[in-house]
N, C-alpha and C positions, 0 to 999 in steps of 0.2 A: 616582290619587294613589300615590306611593311611600311605603312604610312601611319605615323603617330601624330595625333593632334592633341596638344596639351596646353594647359594654362600655366604650367610651371616654367618660369623664366630661366631658371638655372637647372634645366632638365639634365640629370646625369644618371638616370636609371639604365642599367645594362640592357642591351637589346641584342638578341641573336640574329645574325644574318643581315642581309642588305636592308637598309631602311632610310627613311627620310623623316625628320621631325619638323612639325610646324608648331611654333610656339610664339608667344608674344615678342614682337620685334618692331617696336615703333607703334604707330597707331593703325588700327584696322578700321576701314569704313564699313558702315552697314550696307547690306544688300538693299538696293533701291527698287527692286522689283521691276526693272526695265525690260527684262528678258533679252537683253543684248547678248548675253552668253549663249542663248539658244538660237538667235537669228542673225545677229550682226557679226559676232566672233565665236562661232560654235565651239563649245568646250572651254572657253576662256572668258573670264569676267572682264567687263569693259572698264572697271575701276582699277586704276593702277596705284597700288599701295604695298606691293610685295606679296599679296595673297591672291592675286588674280589667276594663278595656275593651279589652284587647289582641285578643281574639277578634273583637270587633265592628270594631276598626280593620282587622283583616285582611280582614273582609268588605267593607270600603270601598276596599281598595287594588287596584291592578292589578299592582304590583311589590313584592315583599318582598325587601329587601336586608339580609343579615346581615353585620355587620362585627365581627370578633372576633379576639382573640388565639387562635392555634392551640393547642389542648390535645389532644395525641395524635391529631391528625387531625379533631378535633371542635371545637365552639365552646367558649367559656369558660363557667364555671358560671353567670354572670349571664345570658348570652344563652340558655342552655339552660333556665334557670328561667322566663324570659319565654316561650319557646316552650311549655313545659309549661303555663303559665298560660293559653295561647291555645288550649287543646284545644276550647274552645267554638266555634272556627271551624268545626269539623266537627260533624256530626249523630251521635247515638248509634246510629242505624239503619245497617245494612250493605248494601253493593252489591258486585257483582263487577266488577272492572276489570282488564283484561289477565290474566284467569285467576286473579286473587287477590281475596280478600275485604278490603274497605276500608270505612271509614265513609263515608257519603254526604255530599254537600255540604249545608251549611246556607244558604249564600249563593250567588248566581248568578255572582259574579265569577270570572274565571280569573286566577290569580296567576302571574307569572313570577318565579322564584326566582334569586337570585344570592348567592354567598358570597365574602366578601373576608376572607382570613385573613392575619394578620401575625405574625411571630416569627422569631427567629434560627434558622437551621439546620433548617428544616422539611424532613423527610426525604421521599423518594419514597413510602415506605409511608404516611406521614401524608397526603400529597397524594392518594393513591389512596383512602384511607379517607374523606377529605373529599368526594371526588367521589361515592363510593358513598352516603355519608350524605345528601348533598344530593339525589341521585336518589331515595332512599327517602323523604325528606321530600316531594319533589314527588309521588311516588305516593300518599302518605297525604293530601296536600292536594288531590289531583286537579289539579295545576298543572304548569307547564312549567319546565324548567331553562334559565336564561340562560347561566350559567357560574360557574366556580370560579376565583378569582384569588388569587395568593399574593404576599406582600410580605415583604421581609427585615426591615423596621422600620416602626414607626408613621410615621416621617418620610416614608418612600417612599410610603406609602398616602395621605398628605396631599396629594400631587401629583395624585391621581386625582379626576375629576369623576364623581359617581354619577348 
């Protein structure tokens, strides 16, 4: 399954295959850093606002696609908040990977990550930042990078099939 996290409220970009879309739907609460999703309700956020299953959804997907407005080379605040609320995707214990300490996997799936950023005048520095951030996310999730893609407008992005 593809899991798509987007800040586009009226998301209508064509997607091939089985997928789930997480988009703005009411208000999302900030992660409060309580680690309840690790110890109290493993794999599930303790905050109930419609976004508490994101970590579990990531555990069921084979591809995670982030579709967002470019914000200084990163994702929009909404997409970042969803990512923060999905910390339960990983386990609180640590392992060494590529000579670095990271959290170990909670789930057996291997995710392929892609990032689709839209916005006018995305600079080369922002593009490099986006590539580095996605690689860092891939390292933290113990996943693979599929690619980072840039679009000048939301309309240009709507011509893409995910």
